[in-house]
C-alpha positions as CSV (number, residue, x, y, z in Angstrom):
1,M,-0.5,-0.2,20.1
2,V,2.8,-1.4,18.7
3,R,3.3,-5.1,19.4
4,P,5.0,-8.1,17.6
5,C,3.0,-10.0,15.1
6,P,2.0,-13.3,16.6
7,R,3.0,-15.3,13.5
8,C,6.2,-13.6,12.3
9,S,7.2,-11.4,15.3
10,A,7.6,-8.3,13.1
11,P,6.6,-5.1,14.9
12,V,3.1,-4.0,13.8
13,L,0.7,-1.3,14.9
14,T,-2.6,-2.8,15.9
15,G,-6.0,-1.3,16.6
16,L,-9.6,-0.9,15.5
17,D,-10.0,0.4,11.9
18,D,-13.1,2.6,12.4
19,D,-15.5,4.1,14.9
20,W,-18.5,1.9,14.1
21,C,-18.4,-1.8,13.4
22,A,-14.7,-1.8,13.7
23,M,-12.4,-4.8,13.1
24,T,-8.9,-5.3,14.5
25,V,-6.2,-4.6,12.0
26,A,-2.4,-4.8,12.0
27,V,-0.4,-2.4,9.8
28,D,3.3,-2.3,9.0
29,L,5.2,0.4,10.9
30,A,6.9,1.9,7.8
31,P,4.9,4.8,6.3
32,L,4.1,4.6,2.6
33,T,5.0,7.0,-0.2
34,N,2.9,7.4,-3.4
35,H,5.0,4.7,-5.0
36,T,4.8,2.2,-2.2
37,E,1.1,2.8,-1.7
38,A,0.5,1.9,-5.3
39,L,2.6,-1.3,-4.9
40,A,0.6,-2.2,-1.8
41,L,-2.7,-1.7,-3.6
42,I,-1.5,-3.7,-6.6
43,S,-0.5,-6.6,-4.3
44,G,-4.0,-6.6,-2.9
45,R,-3.4,-5.0,0.5
46,H,-5.6,-2.4,2.1
47,T,-4.0,0.9,3.1
48,Y,-4.8,2.8,6.3
49,E,-4.4,6.3,7.5
50,V,-2.9,6.4,11.0
51,T,-3.5,9.7,12.8
52,W,-2.0,10.8,16.1
53,N,-4.8,12.1,18.4
54,G,-2.7,13.2,21.4
55,P,-4.0,11.8,24.7
56,R,-6.3,9.4,22.9
57,G,-3.4,7.8,21.0
58,Y,-3.4,6.5,17.4
59,H,-6.5,6.4,15.2
60,I,-6.5,3.9,12.3
61,D,-8.9,4.4,9.4
62,K,-9.1,2.4,6.1
63,R,-8.4,4.7,3.2
64,P,-11.4,5.0,0.8
65,I,-10.6,5.4,-2.9
66,W,-11.3,9.1,-2.9
67,H,-8.7,9.7,-0.2
68,I,-6.1,7.7,-2.2
69,S,-6.7,9.9,-5.3
70,N,-7.2,13.2,-3.5
71,Y,-4.7,12.9,-0.7
72,P,-1.7,10.9,-1.9
73,A,0.6,9.2,0.6
74,G,3.5,11.4,1.4
75,D,1.7,14.6,0.6
76,K,3.1,17.2,3.1
77,G,0.0,19.4,3.0
78,Y,-2.3,16.6,4.0
79,A,0.0,14.8,6.3
80,D,0.6,17.9,8.6
81,G,2.8,15.8,10.8
82,R,-0.1,13.9,12.4
83,R,-1.1,11.6,9.6
84,T,0.8,8.8,7.9
85,I,-0.3,6.1,5.4
86,H,0.5,2.4,6.2
87,A,-0.1,-0.9,4.5
88,E,-2.0,-3.8,5.9
89,H,0.5,-6.2,7.4
90,R,1.2,-9.5,5.7
91,C,3.8,-11.8,7.3
92,D,7.1,-12.2,5.5
93,T,6.0,-10.1,2.5
94,P,7.5,-6.6,2.9
95,I,6.6,-3.9,0.3
96,T,9.8,-3.2,-1.6
97,T,10.5,-0.4,-4.0
98,N,12.0,-2.9,-6.5
99,P,9.5,-5.7,-6.9
100,E,10.4,-8.8,-8.8
101,L,8.7,-8.7,-12.1
102,P,8.2,-11.8,-14.3
103,P,10.5,-11.9,-17.3
104,L,9.0,-10.8,-20.6
105,A,8.5,-13.4,-23.2
106,H,10.9,-12.9,-26.1
107,H,9.3,-12.5,-29.4
108,N,11.2,-13.1,-32.6
109,T,10.3,-10.1,-34.7
110,N,12.0,-11.6,-37.8
111,S,9.2,-14.2,-38.1
112,Y,6.6,-11.6,-39.0
113,I,6.0,-10.7,-42.6
114,I,5.0,-7.1,-43.1
115,P,3.6,-6.6,-46.6
116,D,4.6,-3.5,-48.6
117,K,1.0,-2.9,-49.5
118,P,-1.5,-3.4,-46.6
119,P,-4.8,-5.2,-47.5
120,F,-6.9,-2.2,-46.6
């Protein structure tokens, strides 16, 4: 069911994440690509497969590691129009395709002395 997040008011898809011992989860509405699924996983989010089951509505399943490697997000053969991959919702932290990376430390290469004859 699509509803606003109670904390940030962003629209999210909520539902149970499995058939047995399910927990209620909220996922972002935007489907993921290979690149954005990798960013979601690196940031510590779970990813979910959302399947349209016709009269029964949406079905949300947590993606196990073998689905992530064998059926990548955005794969047209696997998606078949019924399945999309979505990231676990976290308030005010959208997944961007251009994440802010920390600056690299600058190393002065002139301070290293490289001998003409190595010691080995």
